[in-house]
TORKOL-4160 file (C-alpha; in steps of 0.2 Angstrom, whole numbers, padded with zeros to 4 digits, m for minus):
315
<pt num="1" X="m0278" Y="m0026" Z="m0507"/>
<pt num="2" X="m0279" Y="m0028" Z="m0489"/>
<pt num="3" X="m0293" Y="m0041" Z="m0494"/>
<pt num="4" X="m0294" Y="m0059" Z="m0496"/>
<pt num="5" X="m0311" Y="m0063" Z="m0511"/>
<pt num="6" X="m0312" Y="m0077" Z="m0508"/>
<pt num="7" X="m0309" Y="m0078" Z="m0486"/>
<pt num="8" X="m0323" Y="m0062" Z="m0490"/>
<pt num="9" X="m0334" Y="m0077" Z="m0500"/>
<pt num="10" X="m0332" Y="m0090" Z="m0488"/>
<pt num="11" X="m0339" Y="m0078" Z="m0474"/>
<pt num="12" X="m0354" Y="m0071" Z="m0482"/>
<pt num="13" X="m0359" Y="m0091" Z="m0483"/>
<pt num="14" X="m0356" Y="m0095" Z="m0463"/>
<pt num="15" X="m0368" Y="m0078" Z="m0461"/>
<pt num="16" X="m0379" Y="m0084" Z="m0475"/>
<pt num="17" X="m0380" Y="m0100" Z="m0466"/>
<pt num="18" X="m0381" Y="m0100" Z="m0450"/>
<pt num="19" X="m0388" Y="m0081" Z="m0446"/>
<pt num="20" X="m0378" Y="m0078" Z="m0434"/>
<pt num="21" X="m0385" Y="m0066" Z="m0419"/>
<pt num="22" X="m0370" Y="m0062" Z="m0413"/>
<pt num="23" X="m0353" Y="m0062" Z="m0425"/>
<pt num="24" X="m0337" Y="m0058" Z="m0415"/>
<pt num="25" X="m0322" Y="m0051" Z="m0424"/>
<pt num="26" X="m0305" Y="m0055" Z="m0416"/>
<pt num="27" X="m0289" Y="m0053" Z="m0428"/>
<pt num="28" X="m0294" Y="m0051" Z="m0447"/>
<pt num="29" X="m0276" Y="m0041" Z="m0452"/>
<pt num="30" X="m0273" Y="m0057" Z="m0463"/>
<pt num="31" X="m0293" Y="m0059" Z="m0470"/>
<pt num="32" X="m0293" Y="m0041" Z="m0473"/>
<pt num="33" X="m0309" Y="m0029" Z="m0468"/>
<pt num="34" X="m0323" Y="m0031" Z="m0475"/>
<pt num="35" X="m0329" Y="m0042" Z="m0465"/>
<pt num="36" X="m0331" Y="m0026" Z="m0454"/>
<pt num="37" X="m0343" Y="m0024" Z="m0467"/>
<pt num="38" X="m0363" Y="m0031" Z="m0458"/>
<pt num="39" X="m0371" Y="m0045" Z="m0469"/>
<pt num="40" X="m0387" Y="m0048" Z="m0461"/>
<pt num="41" X="m0397" Y="m0042" Z="m0444"/>
<pt num="42" X="m0382" Y="m0045" Z="m0430"/>
<pt num="43" X="m0376" Y="m0039" Z="m0418"/>
<pt num="44" X="m0355" Y="m0034" Z="m0422"/>
<pt num="45" X="m0343" Y="m0032" Z="m0412"/>
<pt num="46" X="m0323" Y="m0031" Z="m0414"/>
<pt num="47" X="m0308" Y="m0032" Z="m0401"/>
<pt num="48" X="m0294" Y="m0020" Z="m0404"/>
<pt num="49" X="m0280" Y="m0036" Z="m0396"/>
<pt num="50" X="m0267" Y="m0025" Z="m0408"/>
<pt num="51" X="m0271" Y="m0005" Z="m0415"/>
<pt num="52" X="m0272" Y="m0014" Z="m0432"/>
<pt num="53" X="m0287" Y="0000" Z="m0433"/>
<pt num="54" X="m0273" Y="0012" Z="m0435"/>
<pt num="55" X="m0258" Y="0008" Z="m0437"/>
<pt num="56" X="m0250" Y="m0001" Z="m0451"/>
<pt num="57" X="m0238" Y="m0008" Z="m0438"/>
<pt num="58" X="m0250" Y="m0014" Z="m0425"/>
<pt num="59" X="m0241" Y="m0009" Z="m0409"/>
<pt num="60" X="m0241" Y="0008" Z="m0413"/>
<pt num="61" X="m0223" Y="0013" Z="m0414"/>
<pt num="62" X="m0214" Y="0024" Z="m0429"/>
<pt num="63" X="m0202" Y="0019" Z="m0433"/>
<pt num="64" X="m0200" Y="0004" Z="m0423"/>
<pt num="65" X="m0195" Y="0013" Z="m0410"/>
<pt num="66" X="m0205" Y="0024" Z="m0399"/>
<pt num="67" X="m0222" Y="0029" Z="m0397"/>
<pt num="68" X="m0233" Y="0038" Z="m0415"/>
<pt num="69" X="m0238" Y="0053" Z="m0414"/>
<pt num="70" X="m0248" Y="0046" Z="m0431"/>
<pt num="71" X="m0241" Y="0057" Z="m0442"/>
<pt num="72" X="m0227" Y="0050" Z="m0455"/>
<pt num="73" X="m0239" Y="0034" Z="m0459"/>
<pt num="74" X="m0229" Y="0030" Z="m0474"/>
<pt num="75" X="m0211" Y="0033" Z="m0471"/>
<pt num="76" X="m0216" Y="0023" Z="m0455"/>
<pt num="77" X="m0221" Y="0007" Z="m0464"/>
<pt num="78" X="m0204" Y="0012" Z="m0477"/>
<pt num="79" X="m0191" Y="0015" Z="m0462"/>
<pt num="80" X="m0198" Y="m0004" Z="m0454"/>
<pt num="81" X="m0199" Y="m0014" Z="m0473"/>
<pt num="82" X="m0218" Y="m0016" Z="m0474"/>
<pt num="83" X="m0228" Y="m0009" Z="m0489"/>
<pt num="84" X="m0238" Y="0003" Z="m0487"/>
<pt num="85" X="m0257" Y="m0001" Z="m0484"/>
<pt num="86" X="m0262" Y="0012" Z="m0496"/>
<pt num="87" X="m0281" Y="0005" Z="m0496"/>
<pt num="88" X="m0281" Y="0012" Z="m0479"/>
<pt num="89" X="m0285" Y="0030" Z="m0485"/>
<pt num="90" X="m0299" Y="0022" Z="m0494"/>
<pt num="91" X="m0318" Y="0029" Z="m0491"/>
<pt num="92" X="m0324" Y="0012" Z="m0487"/>
<pt num="93" X="m0313" Y="0005" Z="m0477"/>
<pt num="94" X="m0318" Y="0019" Z="m0465"/>
<pt num="95" X="m0336" Y="0014" Z="m0467"/>
<pt num="96" X="m0334" Y="m0006" Z="m0462"/>
<pt num="97" X="m0323" Y="0001" Z="m0447"/>
<pt num="98" X="m0340" Y="0010" Z="m0443"/>
<pt num="99" X="m0350" Y="m0003" Z="m0446"/>
<pt num="100" X="m0344" Y="m0011" Z="m0430"/>
<pt num="101" X="m0359" Y="m0007" Z="m0417"/>
<pt num="102" X="m0346" Y="m0011" Z="m0401"/>
<pt num="103" X="m0327" Y="m0010" Z="m0400"/>
<pt num="104" X="m0317" Y="m0020" Z="m0386"/>
<pt num="105" X="m0302" Y="m0014" Z="m0377"/>
<pt num="106" X="m0292" Y="m0023" Z="m0368"/>
<pt num="107" X="m0288" Y="m0006" Z="m0360"/>
<pt num="108" X="m0291" Y="0009" Z="m0358"/>
<pt num="109" X="m0277" Y="0014" Z="m0368"/>
<pt num="110" X="m0280" Y="0007" Z="m0382"/>
<pt num="111" X="m0299" Y="0012" Z="m0383"/>
<pt num="112" X="m0295" Y="0032" Z="m0380"/>
<pt num="113" X="m0284" Y="0029" Z="m0395"/>
<pt num="114" X="m0295" Y="0020" Z="m0409"/>
<pt num="115" X="m0309" Y="0032" Z="m0402"/>
<pt num="116" X="m0296" Y="0048" Z="m0408"/>
<pt num="117" X="m0296" Y="0042" Z="m0423"/>
<pt num="118" X="m0318" Y="0031" Z="m0426"/>
<pt num="119" X="m0332" Y="0036" Z="m0420"/>
<pt num="120" X="m0338" Y="0022" Z="m0412"/>
<pt num="121" X="m0345" Y="0013" Z="m0396"/>
<pt num="122" X="m0329" Y="0006" Z="m0390"/>
<pt num="123" X="m0328" Y="m0002" Z="m0371"/>
<pt num="124" X="m0314" Y="m0009" Z="m0362"/>
<pt num="125" X="m0316" Y="m0025" Z="m0356"/>
<pt num="126" X="m0297" Y="m0032" Z="m0351"/>
<pt num="127" X="m0293" Y="m0050" Z="m0353"/>
<pt num="128" X="m0291" Y="m0065" Z="m0344"/>
<pt num="129" X="m0278" Y="m0079" Z="m0341"/>
<pt num="130" X="m0286" Y="m0095" Z="m0332"/>
<pt num="131" X="m0287" Y="m0102" Z="m0314"/>
<pt num="132" X="m0268" Y="m0108" Z="m0313"/>
<pt num="133" X="m0264" Y="m0125" Z="m0303"/>
<pt num="134" X="m0267" Y="m0128" Z="m0284"/>
<pt num="135" X="m0254" Y="m0133" Z="m0285"/>
<pt num="136" X="m0235" Y="m0131" Z="m0290"/>
<pt num="137" X="m0217" Y="m0135" Z="m0286"/>
<pt num="138" X="m0206" Y="m0124" Z="m0281"/>
<pt num="139" X="m0194" Y="m0117" Z="m0298"/>
<pt num="140" X="m0178" Y="m0120" Z="m0291"/>
<pt num="141" X="m0172" Y="m0103" Z="m0289"/>
<pt num="142" X="m0173" Y="m0091" Z="m0277"/>
<pt num="143" X="m0170" Y="m0072" Z="m0273"/>
<pt num="144" X="m0173" Y="m0064" Z="m0288"/>
<pt num="145" X="m0183" Y="m0057" Z="m0303"/>
<pt num="146" X="m0189" Y="m0062" Z="m0319"/>
<pt num="147" X="m0190" Y="m0055" Z="m0336"/>
<pt num="148" X="m0201" Y="m0065" Z="m0345"/>
<pt num="149" X="m0204" Y="m0062" Z="m0366"/>
<pt num="150" X="m0198" Y="m0062" Z="m0380"/>
<pt num="151" X="m0183" Y="m0053" Z="m0384"/>
<pt num="152" X="m0186" Y="m0039" Z="m0397"/>
<pt num="153" X="m0183" Y="m0019" Z="m0394"/>
<pt num="154" X="m0199" Y="m0015" Z="m0394"/>
<pt num="155" X="m0199" Y="m0026" Z="m0374"/>
<pt num="156" X="m0187" Y="m0010" Z="m0368"/>
<pt num="157" X="m0174" Y="m0029" Z="m0364"/>
<pt num="158" X="m0159" Y="m0023" Z="m0364"/>
<pt num="159" X="m0164" Y="m0005" Z="m0358"/>
<pt num="160" X="m0166" Y="m0018" Z="m0341"/>
<pt num="161" X="m0152" Y="m0025" Z="m0345"/>
<pt num="162" X="m0141" Y="m0010" Z="m0345"/>
<pt num="163" X="m0150" Y="m0007" Z="m0329"/>
<pt num="164" X="m0145" Y="m0021" Z="m0319"/>
<pt num="165" X="m0127" Y="m0018" Z="m0326"/>
<pt num="166" X="m0127" Y="m0002" Z="m0317"/>
<pt num="167" X="m0137" Y="m0009" Z="m0304"/>
<pt num="168" X="m0126" Y="m0023" Z="m0300"/>
<pt num="169" X="m0115" Y="m0021" Z="m0285"/>
<pt num="170" X="m0130" Y="m0012" Z="m0277"/>
<pt num="171" X="m0140" Y="m0027" Z="m0276"/>
<pt num="172" X="m0144" Y="m0045" Z="m0273"/>
<pt num="173" X="m0157" Y="m0051" Z="m0281"/>
<pt num="174" X="m0152" Y="m0058" Z="m0297"/>
<pt num="175" X="m0161" Y="m0055" Z="m0313"/>
<pt num="176" X="m0168" Y="m0070" Z="m0324"/>
<pt num="177" X="m0174" Y="m0071" Z="m0341"/>
<pt num="178" X="m0185" Y="m0080" Z="m0351"/>
<pt num="179" X="m0190" Y="m0081" Z="m0367"/>
<pt num="180" X="m0180" Y="m0082" Z="m0386"/>
<pt num="181" X="m0179" Y="m0067" Z="m0400"/>
<pt num="182" X="m0168" Y="m0059" Z="m0411"/>
<pt num="183" X="m0156" Y="m0052" Z="m0398"/>
<pt num="184" X="m0150" Y="m0068" Z="m0390"/>
<pt num="185" X="m0132" Y="m0069" Z="m0395"/>
<pt num="186" X="m0133" Y="m0050" Z="m0392"/>
<pt num="187" X="m0140" Y="m0054" Z="m0373"/>
<pt num="188" X="m0127" Y="m0068" Z="m0366"/>
<pt num="189" X="m0112" Y="m0056" Z="m0377"/>
<pt num="190" X="m0116" Y="m0045" Z="m0363"/>
<pt num="191" X="m0118" Y="m0051" Z="m0351"/>
<pt num="192" X="m0101" Y="m0062" Z="m0354"/>
<pt num="193" X="m0091" Y="m0045" Z="m0357"/>
<pt num="194" X="m0099" Y="m0035" Z="m0342"/>
<pt num="195" X="m0094" Y="m0050" Z="m0332"/>
<pt num="196" X="m0112" Y="m0052" Z="m0327"/>
<pt num="197" X="m0114" Y="m0069" Z="m0325"/>
<pt num="198" X="m0119" Y="m0068" Z="m0306"/>
<pt num="199" X="m0131" Y="m0059" Z="m0307"/>
<pt num="200" X="m0140" Y="m0060" Z="m0326"/>
<pt num="201" X="m0147" Y="m0078" Z="m0333"/>
<pt num="202" X="m0153" Y="m0085" Z="m0347"/>
<pt num="203" X="m0165" Y="m0099" Z="m0348"/>
<pt num="204" X="m0172" Y="m0095" Z="m0367"/>
<pt num="205" X="m0190" Y="m0101" Z="m0366"/>
<pt num="206" X="m0195" Y="m0113" Z="m0354"/>
<pt num="207" X="m0214" Y="m0124" Z="m0354"/>
<pt num="208" X="m0227" Y="m0118" Z="m0346"/>
<pt num="209" X="m0224" Y="m0129" Z="m0331"/>
<pt num="210" X="m0210" Y="m0121" Z="m0327"/>
<pt num="211" X="m0216" Y="m0103" Z="m0332"/>
<pt num="212" X="m0228" Y="m0105" Z="m0319"/>
<pt num="213" X="m0214" Y="m0109" Z="m0305"/>
<pt num="214" X="m0207" Y="m0095" Z="m0310"/>
<pt num="215" X="m0217" Y="m0083" Z="m0309"/>
<pt num="216" X="m0222" Y="m0089" Z="m0288"/>
<pt num="217" X="m0206" Y="m0089" Z="m0284"/>
<pt num="218" X="m0202" Y="m0070" Z="m0292"/>
<pt num="219" X="m0201" Y="m0056" Z="m0282"/>
<pt num="220" X="m0207" Y="m0047" Z="m0297"/>
<pt num="221" X="m0212" Y="m0048" Z="m0316"/>
<pt num="222" X="m0201" Y="m0034" Z="m0323"/>
<pt num="223" X="m0211" Y="m0027" Z="m0341"/>
<pt num="224" X="m0200" Y="m0015" Z="m0347"/>
<pt num="225" X="m0208" Y="m0012" Z="m0363"/>
<pt num="226" X="m0205" Y="0003" Z="m0374"/>
<pt num="227" X="m0218" Y="0002" Z="m0386"/>
<pt num="228" X="m0239" Y="0004" Z="m0377"/>
<pt num="229" X="m0245" Y="m0014" Z="m0372"/>
<pt num="230" X="m0264" Y="m0017" Z="m0372"/>
<pt num="231" X="m0266" Y="m0030" Z="m0360"/>
<pt num="232" X="m0252" Y="m0045" Z="m0358"/>
<pt num="233" X="m0255" Y="m0059" Z="m0352"/>
<pt num="234" X="m0240" Y="m0064" Z="m0345"/>
<pt num="235" X="m0243" Y="m0049" Z="m0333"/>
<pt num="236" X="m0259" Y="m0057" Z="m0328"/>
<pt num="237" X="m0253" Y="m0073" Z="m0324"/>
<pt num="238" X="m0242" Y="m0066" Z="m0310"/>
<pt num="239" X="m0257" Y="m0059" Z="m0302"/>
<pt num="240" X="m0265" Y="m0074" Z="m0305"/>
<pt num="241" X="m0249" Y="m0080" Z="m0297"/>
<pt num="242" X="m0249" Y="m0068" Z="m0285"/>
<pt num="243" X="m0236" Y="m0061" Z="m0290"/>
<pt num="244" X="m0233" Y="m0038" Z="m0288"/>
<pt num="245" X="m0227" Y="m0031" Z="m0307"/>
<pt num="246" X="m0214" Y="m0018" Z="m0312"/>
<pt num="247" X="m0219" Y="m0009" Z="m0327"/>
<pt num="248" X="m0212" Y="0005" Z="m0335"/>
<pt num="249" X="m0228" Y="0014" Z="m0341"/>
<pt num="250" X="m0235" Y="0014" Z="m0358"/>
<pt num="251" X="m0249" Y="0006" Z="m0363"/>
<pt num="252" X="m0262" Y="m0001" Z="m0354"/>
<pt num="253" X="m0247" Y="m0007" Z="m0341"/>
<pt num="254" X="m0252" Y="0009" Z="m0326"/>
<pt num="255" X="m0268" Y="0000" Z="m0328"/>
<pt num="256" X="m0262" Y="m0017" Z="m0323"/>
<pt num="257" X="m0251" Y="m0009" Z="m0312"/>
<pt num="258" X="m0257" Y="0001" Z="m0303"/>
<pt num="259" X="m0272" Y="m0011" Z="m0294"/>
<pt num="260" X="m0254" Y="m0016" Z="m0283"/>
<pt num="261" X="m0248" Y="0002" Z="m0281"/>
<pt num="262" X="m0242" Y="0014" Z="m0292"/>
<pt num="263" X="m0225" Y="0016" Z="m0285"/>
<pt num="264" X="m0222" Y="m0002" Z="m0298"/>
<pt num="265" X="m0224" Y="0010" Z="m0313"/>
<pt num="266" X="m0209" Y="0020" Z="m0316"/>
<pt num="267" X="m0206" Y="0031" Z="m0333"/>
<pt num="268" X="m0184" Y="0032" Z="m0333"/>
<pt num="269" X="m0170" Y="0018" Z="m0331"/>
<pt num="270" X="m0168" Y="0030" Z="m0312"/>
<pt num="271" X="m0184" Y="0025" Z="m0309"/>
<pt num="272" X="m0182" Y="0008" Z="m0311"/>
<pt num="273" X="m0168" Y="0007" Z="m0305"/>
<pt num="274" X="m0176" Y="0013" Z="m0288"/>
<pt num="275" X="m0188" Y="0002" Z="m0286"/>
<pt num="276" X="m0178" Y="m0014" Z="m0288"/>
<pt num="277" X="m0164" Y="m0005" Z="m0276"/>
<pt num="278" X="m0176" Y="m0003" Z="m0261"/>
<pt num="279" X="m0191" Y="m0017" Z="m0268"/>
<pt num="280" X="m0196" Y="m0026" Z="m0252"/>
<pt num="281" X="m0207" Y="m0040" Z="m0258"/>
<pt num="282" X="m0214" Y="m0043" Z="m0239"/>
<pt num="283" X="m0225" Y="m0027" Z="m0244"/>
<pt num="284" X="m0235" Y="m0036" Z="m0256"/>
<pt num="285" X="m0248" Y="m0049" Z="m0250"/>
<pt num="286" X="m0250" Y="m0064" Z="m0260"/>
<pt num="287" X="m0268" Y="m0067" Z="m0259"/>
<pt num="288" X="m0274" Y="m0048" Z="m0261"/>
<pt num="289" X="m0265" Y="m0051" Z="m0278"/>
<pt num="290" X="m0270" Y="m0066" Z="m0281"/>
<pt num="291" X="m0290" Y="m0057" Z="m0278"/>
<pt num="292" X="m0289" Y="m0044" Z="m0290"/>
<pt num="293" X="m0284" Y="m0053" Z="m0304"/>
<pt num="294" X="m0300" Y="m0063" Z="m0298"/>
<pt num="295" X="m0309" Y="m0048" Z="m0298"/>
<pt num="296" X="m0304" Y="m0038" Z="m0312"/>
<pt num="297" X="m0294" Y="m0053" Z="m0326"/>
<pt num="298" X="m0300" Y="m0068" Z="m0321"/>
<pt num="299" X="m0311" Y="m0082" Z="m0334"/>
<pt num="300" X="m0327" Y="m0076" Z="m0325"/>
<pt num="301" X="m0326" Y="m0060" Z="m0325"/>
<pt num="302" X="m0322" Y="m0060" Z="m0343"/>
<pt num="303" X="m0337" Y="m0066" Z="m0346"/>
<pt num="304" X="m0348" Y="m0062" Z="m0338"/>
<pt num="305" X="m0343" Y="m0046" Z="m0344"/>
<pt num="306" X="m0348" Y="m0050" Z="m0360"/>
<pt num="307" X="m0363" Y="m0057" Z="m0359"/>
<pt num="308" X="m0368" Y="m0041" Z="m0348"/>
<pt num="309" X="m0365" Y="m0032" Z="m0367"/>
<pt num="310" X="m0370" Y="m0042" Z="m0376"/>
<pt num="311" X="m0387" Y="m0047" Z="m0367"/>
<pt num="312" X="m0388" Y="m0060" Z="m0366"/>
<pt num="313" X="m0387" Y="m0077" Z="m0354"/>
<pt num="314" X="m0375" Y="m0087" Z="m0346"/>
<pt num="315" X="m0383" Y="m0102" Z="m0351"/>
């Protein structure tokens, strides 16, 4: 349980053959925790893209609805329809995690949460997104806020729609929704029932080209997550295009948004309403936001931080 003997055997063979200086683990949840145990004289790295080390659901949401307080993993797993992962209680699991030389967290929030549970060296290196195309055509839309992501409860999309419904007669800007998920039909039904077709438009999944155009033209990207996000790429893509981000104060989102303006971080539906009603994009200079991306979330910054960490030259 919690491991794959065939994967483990293959990994051991690769280590023996290659004799690597560095082994860097990423998403190993389906491969088995024993991969973390060192099998040679190499630097053992692990990037925490989610909460897998400390959460059976990987998202740190208790019962799929609220940020976890760490008190009832067994019941949470049952309520979420996932068999309890009893192997997490084994001494062998903690020993394997203890073999990590350096844990890389894309956000301070994730680093701190994992450090509360495991005494291992941890550093923060944010995620990165590549530089967007130098020339991006207009999207064909104007005066809109953008939601782009999966249409699931933990992303807070229904909360955002409820907020927009309550201010529909006070706000000129539309809300464009990009993405798909289990809430798609419910969202469409709610929009029709509340006669919000003139304020909320559902575009579904769109290609990368159109997404870039929408991100560039939007007044702001809205991230209403109720789950503790790590360092979401869509927020970084918005910054790379010079577009501000409005976000809930969940997880690592605030670490991104505060670099633009801490007043774009909200803690309640009422605060979000006020941000939307009083939003003035002219306050946010595109060039400055792009500079924030370049300084903190570009490939160049990531590689510089990474190679400094492992004490290796770039070339």
